[in-house]
DRENDO-1510 file (C-alpha; in Angstrom, 1 decimal, always signed):
<recs>
REC; n; res; u; v; w
REC; 1; MET; +265.8; -61.0; +49.4 .
REC; 2; ILE; +263.2; -60.5; +52.0 .
REC; 3; PRO; +264.2; -61.3; +55.6 .
REC; 4; ARG; +262.6; -64.4; +56.9 .
REC; 5; ARG; +260.4; -62.9; +59.6 .
REC; 6; SER; +259.5; -59.8; +57.7 .
REC; 7; ASN; +256.1; -59.2; +56.2 .
REC; 8; ALA; +256.4; -58.9; +52.4 .
REC; 9; TRP; +254.2; -55.8; +52.2 .
REC; 10; LYS; +256.1; -54.0; +55.0 .
REC; 11; GLU; +259.4; -54.8; +53.2 .
REC; 12; LEU; +258.0; -53.5; +49.9 .
REC; 13; GLU; +256.8; -50.3; +51.6 .
REC; 14; LYS; +260.2; -49.9; +53.2 .
REC; 15; ARG; +262.0; -50.2; +49.9 .
REC; 16; PHE; +259.5; -47.9; +48.2 .
REC; 17; LYS; +260.1; -45.2; +50.8 .
REC; 18; ALA; +263.8; -45.4; +50.1 .
REC; 19; PHE; +263.1; -44.3; +46.5 .
REC; 20; SER; +263.2; -40.5; +46.3 .
REC; 21; ASP; +262.3; -38.4; +43.3 .
REC; 22; TYR; +265.2; -36.1; +43.0 .
REC; 23; ALA; +263.4; -33.7; +40.6 .
REC; 24; GLU; +260.0; -33.7; +42.2 .
REC; 25; ARG; +260.3; -30.1; +43.4 .
REC; 26; GLU; +261.4; -28.8; +40.0 .
REC; 27; ARG; +258.6; -30.7; +38.1 .
REC; 28; ALA; +256.0; -29.4; +40.6 .
REC; 29; GLN; +257.2; -25.8; +40.1 .
REC; 30; ASP; +257.0; -26.2; +36.3 .
REC; 31; GLU; +253.5; -27.6; +36.6 .
REC; 32; LEU; +252.4; -24.7; +38.7 .
REC; 33; LYS; +253.5; -22.3; +35.9 .
REC; 34; LYS; +251.4; -24.2; +33.4 .
REC; 35; LEU; +248.3; -24.7; +35.6 .
REC; 36; LYS; +245.1; -22.9; +34.7 .
REC; 37; MET; +241.5; -23.2; +35.8 .
REC; 38; LYS; +239.4; -24.9; +33.1 .
REC; 39; ASN; +235.7; -25.3; +32.4 .
REC; 40; ASP; +234.5; -23.6; +35.6 .
REC; 41; ASN; +236.1; -26.4; +37.6 .
REC; 42; LEU; +237.4; -24.6; +40.7 .
REC; 43; ASP; +237.8; -27.7; +42.8 .
REC; 44; GLU; +240.1; -29.4; +40.3 .
REC; 45; TYR; +242.2; -26.2; +40.1 .
REC; 46; LEU; +242.5; -25.9; +43.9 .
REC; 47; ALA; +243.4; -29.5; +44.3 .
REC; 48; ALA; +246.1; -29.3; +41.6 .
REC; 49; PHE; +247.5; -26.0; +42.8 .
REC; 50; GLU; +247.7; -27.2; +46.4 .
REC; 51; THR; +249.3; -30.6; +45.4 .
REC; 52; TYR; +251.9; -28.9; +43.2 .
REC; 53; ALA; +252.6; -26.3; +45.8 .
REC; 54; LEU; +253.1; -29.0; +48.4 .
REC; 55; HIS; +255.5; -30.9; +46.2 .
REC; 56; ALA; +257.3; -27.7; +45.2 .
REC; 57; ASP; +257.7; -26.8; +48.9 .
REC; 58; ILE; +256.5; -23.3; +48.4 .
REC; 59; ASP; +255.1; -20.8; +51.0 .
REC; 60; MET; +251.4; -20.6; +50.0 .
REC; 61; ASN; +251.1; -17.1; +51.5 .
REC; 62; ASP; +254.1; -15.6; +49.7 .
REC; 63; HIS; +252.9; -12.7; +47.6 .
REC; 64; THR; +254.4; -14.2; +44.4 .
REC; 65; ASN; +252.6; -17.5; +44.9 .
REC; 66; LEU; +249.3; -15.7; +45.6 .
REC; 67; ARG; +249.8; -13.8; +42.4 .
REC; 68; THR; +250.5; -17.0; +40.5 .
REC; 69; PHE; +247.3; -18.5; +42.0 .
REC; 70; ALA; +245.2; -15.5; +40.9 .
REC; 71; LEU; +246.7; -15.2; +37.4 .
REC; 72; ARG; +245.8; -18.8; +36.6 .
REC; 73; LEU; +242.1; -18.1; +37.3 .
REC; 74; PRO; +239.8; -16.7; +34.6 .
REC; 75; ARG; +240.3; -12.9; +34.6 .
REC; 76; SER; +236.7; -12.0; +35.3 .
REC; 77; LEU; +236.5; -14.3; +38.3 .
REC; 78; ALA; +239.9; -13.1; +39.7 .
REC; 79; ASP; +238.6; -9.5; +39.4 .
REC; 80; ALA; +235.4; -10.4; +41.2 .
REC; 81; TYR; +237.3; -12.2; +44.0 .
REC; 82; ILE; +239.5; -9.2; +44.6 .
REC; 83; LYS; +236.6; -6.8; +44.6 .
REC; 84; MET; +234.6; -9.0; +47.0 .
REC; 85; GLU; +237.1; -9.2; +49.9 .
REC; 86; ASN; +240.7; -8.3; +48.7 .
REC; 87; PRO; +242.2; -11.5; +50.1 .
REC; 88; LYS; +245.7; -11.4; +51.5 .
REC; 89; THR; +246.5; -15.0; +52.5 .
REC; 90; TYR; +246.0; -18.3; +50.6 .
REC; 91; LYS; +243.3; -19.4; +53.0 .
REC; 92; GLN; +241.4; -16.1; +52.4 .
REC; 93; TRP; +241.9; -16.5; +48.6 .
REC; 94; ARG; +240.6; -20.1; +48.7 .
REC; 95; ALA; +237.5; -19.2; +50.8 .
REC; 96; THR; +236.8; -16.1; +48.6 .
REC; 97; VAL; +237.1; -18.0; +45.3 .
REC; 98; GLN; +234.9; -20.8; +46.5 .
REC; 99; CYS; +232.2; -18.4; +47.6 .
REC; 100; GLN; +232.4; -16.3; +44.4 .
REC; 101; GLN; +232.4; -19.5; +42.3 .
REC; 102; LYS; +229.1; -20.7; +43.9 .
REC; 103; ILE; +227.6; -17.3; +43.1 .
REC; 104; TYR; +228.9; -17.5; +39.5 .
REC; 105; LEU; +227.5; -21.0; +39.0 .
REC; 106; LYS; +224.1; -20.1; +40.4 .
REC; 107; THR; +223.9; -17.1; +38.2 .
REC; 108; LYS; +225.0; -19.1; +35.2 .
REC; 109; SER; +222.4; -21.8; +35.9 .
REC; 110; LEU; +219.6; -19.2; +36.4 .
REC; 111; HIS; +220.5; -17.4; +33.1 .
REC; 112; SER; +220.5; -20.6; +31.2 .
REC; 113; GLU; +216.9; -21.1; +32.2 .
REC; 114; TYR; +215.7; -17.7; +31.1 .
REC; 115; GLY; +215.1; -18.9; +27.5 .
REC; 116; THR; +213.0; -21.8; +28.8 .
REC; 117; PHE; +210.7; -20.1; +31.3 .
REC; 118; ASN; +210.7; -16.4; +30.5 .
REC; 119; ASN; +209.3; -16.1; +27.0 .
REC; 120; CYS; +207.6; -12.8; +27.6 .
REC; 121; THR; +207.1; -10.7; +24.4 .
</recs>
């Protein structure tokens, strides 16, 4: 029963906050283990990784977590990221992968146009 002077939405919010997901951390850790970058979609991968890491309550700069982050990227891209700057923190990894992904997508786009514009024989 909602108290007489209480706003119904505030009361609902209060009750919702009282609910706690007892297994949230474990589920997030499991999802991190399964996560992979798909279809050149780096933004989706970063958002998912950061969300699961937050819910798993992990240290983003821990060596093991950085390794997990890198291992879920396509191998050729992870190699390029390491060669480019050899990042050591999550913030450095994120900036490096974003920069390298832009280069990769520009190159991919340019190469897809070769057949259209460069028919030199």
